[in-house]
VEXFIDREN-266537 format. One record per residue (C-alpha): y, x, z; chain; residue number from 1. Coordinates in pm, 1 decimal. Layout:
BEGIN
+----------+----------+----------+----+-----+
!       c2 !       c1 !       c3 ! ch !   i !
+----------+----------+----------+----+-----+
!        Y !        X !        Z !  A ! NUM !
...
+----------+----------+----------+----+-----+
END
This chain:
BEGIN
+----------+----------+----------+----+-----+
!       c2 !       c1 !       c3 ! ch !   i !
+----------+----------+----------+----+-----+
!   4421.6 !  -4460.5 !   8701.4 !  A !   1 !
!   4453.6 !  -4214.7 !   8442.8 !  A !   2 !
!   4155.8 !  -4045.0 !   8516.6 !  A !   3 !
!   3946.1 !  -4392.5 !   8451.8 !  A !   4 !
!   4093.9 !  -4463.6 !   8137.3 !  A !   5 !
!   3999.5 !  -4112.8 !   7992.1 !  A !   6 !
!   3664.4 !  -4176.8 !   8112.0 !  A !   7 !
!   3685.8 !  -4495.9 !   7935.1 !  A !   8 !
!   3741.7 !  -4372.8 !   7642.3 !  A !   9 !
!   3542.4 !  -4098.2 !   7620.0 !  A !  10 !
!   3257.9 !  -4282.1 !   7718.5 !  A !  11 !
!   3313.5 !  -4547.5 !   7455.4 !  A !  12 !
!   3340.5 !  -4248.1 !   7200.9 !  A !  13 !
!   3027.2 !  -4132.7 !   7325.5 !  A !  14 !
!   2832.4 !  -4455.7 !   7285.4 !  A !  15 !
!   2990.4 !  -4480.5 !   6898.6 !  A !  16 !
!   2878.3 !  -4166.4 !   6842.5 !  A !  17 !
!   2503.0 !  -4218.2 !   6980.2 !  A !  18 !
!   2458.5 !  -4583.4 !   6889.0 !  A !  19 !
!   2150.1 !  -4523.8 !   6706.1 !  A !  20 !
!   2002.2 !  -4361.8 !   7048.3 !  A !  21 !
!   2161.9 !  -4640.8 !   7249.9 !  A !  22 !
!   1976.5 !  -4903.1 !   7057.5 !  A !  23 !
!   1652.3 !  -4741.5 !   7076.8 !  A !  24 !
!   1710.8 !  -4701.9 !   7437.1 !  A !  25 !
!   1775.5 !  -5066.7 !   7440.8 !  A !  26 !
!   1449.1 !  -5174.2 !   7233.9 !  A !  27 !
!   1255.3 !  -4940.9 !   7487.1 !  A !  28 !
!   1382.7 !  -5163.4 !   7768.0 !  A !  29 !
!   1330.1 !  -5500.9 !   7587.8 !  A !  30 !
!    956.6 !  -5337.6 !   7494.2 !  A !  31 !
!    888.3 !  -5268.3 !   7871.4 !  A !  32 !
!   1018.3 !  -5631.8 !   7979.7 !  A !  33 !
!    760.5 !  -5818.7 !   7729.8 !  A !  34 !
!    469.1 !  -5552.0 !   7814.6 !  A !  35 !
!    516.7 !  -5664.6 !   8194.3 !  A !  36 !
!    602.7 !  -5998.8 !   8081.6 !  A !  37 !
!    260.1 !  -6019.4 !   7899.2 !  A !  38 !
!     64.0 !  -5842.0 !   8171.8 !  A !  39 !
!    159.5 !  -6122.6 !   8437.7 !  A !  40 !
!    102.2 !  -6416.4 !   8153.8 !  A !  41 !
!   -267.0 !  -6335.7 !   8287.3 !  A !  42 !
!   -169.7 !  -6348.7 !   8617.0 !  A !  43 !
!     47.6 !  -6695.6 !   8673.4 !  A !  44 !
!    -19.4 !  -7025.9 !   8518.5 !  A !  45 !
!    164.4 !  -7153.2 !   8210.9 !  A !  46 !
!    329.3 !  -7402.0 !   8386.1 !  A !  47 !
!    709.1 !  -7443.4 !   8438.4 !  A !  48 !
!    684.1 !  -7239.3 !   8791.1 !  A !  49 !
!    414.3 !  -6977.7 !   8671.6 !  A !  50 !
!    687.7 !  -6914.3 !   8400.0 !  A !  51 !
!    967.8 !  -6892.2 !   8619.8 !  A !  52 !
!    792.7 !  -6661.4 !   8874.5 !  A !  53 !
!    662.9 !  -6437.6 !   8561.8 !  A !  54 !
!   1001.3 !  -6432.4 !   8419.9 !  A !  55 !
!   1164.7 !  -6326.3 !   8762.9 !  A !  56 !
!    897.2 !  -6063.4 !   8832.6 !  A !  57 !
!    945.9 !  -5900.3 !   8489.4 !  A !  58 !
!   1316.2 !  -5925.5 !   8494.9 !  A !  59 !
!   1300.0 !  -5743.2 !   8862.6 !  A !  60 !
!   1031.4 !  -5485.7 !   8767.6 !  A !  61 !
!   1208.6 !  -5235.5 !   8529.8 !  A !  62 !
!   1502.3 !  -5206.0 !   8695.6 !  A !  63 !
!   1339.1 !  -5137.8 !   9013.7 !  A !  64 !
!   1091.8 !  -4870.5 !   8850.8 !  A !  65 !
!   1370.8 !  -4703.3 !   8686.9 !  A !  66 !
!   1541.1 !  -4683.0 !   9022.6 !  A !  67 !
!   1244.4 !  -4534.3 !   9175.5 !  A !  68 !
!   1219.4 !  -4252.5 !   8930.4 !  A !  69 !
!   1502.3 !  -4059.9 !   9010.3 !  A !  70 !
!   1472.6 !  -4167.4 !   9397.4 !  A !  71 !
!   1103.9 !  -3979.9 !   9361.5 !  A !  72 !
!   1257.9 !  -3668.9 !   9191.3 !  A !  73 !
!   1534.3 !  -3673.9 !   9476.7 !  A !  74 !
!   1293.5 !  -3719.7 !   9751.3 !  A !  75 !
!   1086.5 !  -3445.7 !   9635.3 !  A !  76 !
!   1365.9 !  -3202.1 !   9604.3 !  A !  77 !
!   1590.9 !  -3326.7 !   9892.2 !  A !  78 !
!   1310.2 !  -3502.5 !  10140.3 !  A !  79 !
!   1539.4 !  -3768.7 !  10236.3 !  A !  80 !
!   1625.4 !  -4125.2 !  10050.4 !  A !  81 !
!   1813.2 !  -4130.9 !   9712.7 !  A !  82 !
!   2149.0 !  -4261.6 !   9793.9 !  A !  83 !
!   2235.2 !  -4440.0 !   9449.0 !  A !  84 !
!   1923.7 !  -4644.3 !   9431.6 !  A !  85 !
!   2054.3 !  -4959.1 !   9436.4 !  A !  86 !
!   2345.2 !  -4881.3 !   9185.1 !  A !  87 !
!   2078.8 !  -4757.6 !   8939.9 !  A !  88 !
!   1911.4 !  -5087.0 !   8976.6 !  A !  89 !
!   2201.9 !  -5306.6 !   8899.0 !  A !  90 !
!   2305.7 !  -5105.9 !   8630.2 !  A !  91 !
!   1976.4 !  -5120.3 !   8458.4 !  A !  92 !
!   1950.2 !  -5482.9 !   8555.9 !  A !  93 !
!   2279.7 !  -5559.2 !   8424.5 !  A !  94 !
!   2236.1 !  -5376.3 !   8087.9 !  A !  95 !
!   1869.9 !  -5562.2 !   8087.6 !  A !  96 !
!   1967.1 !  -5888.0 !   8131.2 !  A !  97 !
!   2275.1 !  -5826.9 !   7878.9 !  A !  98 !
!   2005.3 !  -5729.4 !   7606.3 !  A !  99 !
!   1791.7 !  -6015.6 !   7699.4 !  A ! 100 !
!   2070.8 !  -6289.3 !   7664.7 !  A ! 101 !
!   2164.1 !  -6147.1 !   7350.1 !  A ! 102 !
!   1806.5 !  -6157.4 !   7215.6 !  A ! 103 !
!   1752.7 !  -6529.1 !   7344.1 !  A ! 104 !
!   2101.6 !  -6616.6 !   7195.8 !  A ! 105 !
!   1964.9 !  -6489.7 !   6842.7 !  A ! 106 !
!   1655.2 !  -6616.7 !   6873.9 !  A ! 107 !
!   1783.9 !  -6997.5 !   6911.0 !  A ! 108 !
!   2029.3 !  -6940.2 !   6660.8 !  A ! 109 !
!   1746.6 !  -6844.0 !   6396.8 !  A ! 110 !
+----------+----------+----------+----+-----+
END
């Protein structure tokens, strides 16, 4: 418990000190989502179901790609599957979903 509290304090301090870099990372994540969503606009119709499928694929593709990058590097070195693939996908998905929710809330409020 003490180790986790210390880790939480140290990670919080690291985020505060690197806030501009964290903001750039979130912006890059959101730009990637918008790029994938724009590419999928050409494939799916503009109806309700087309927008739903396009949004779903755009939301899932960035975290899976982000998980595959270290998995491929791990495969090249160790020649077996990366054990933390889904954990990376979940963390990136949670960060992306949180950023998209905040962006949506700001767009609705404006």
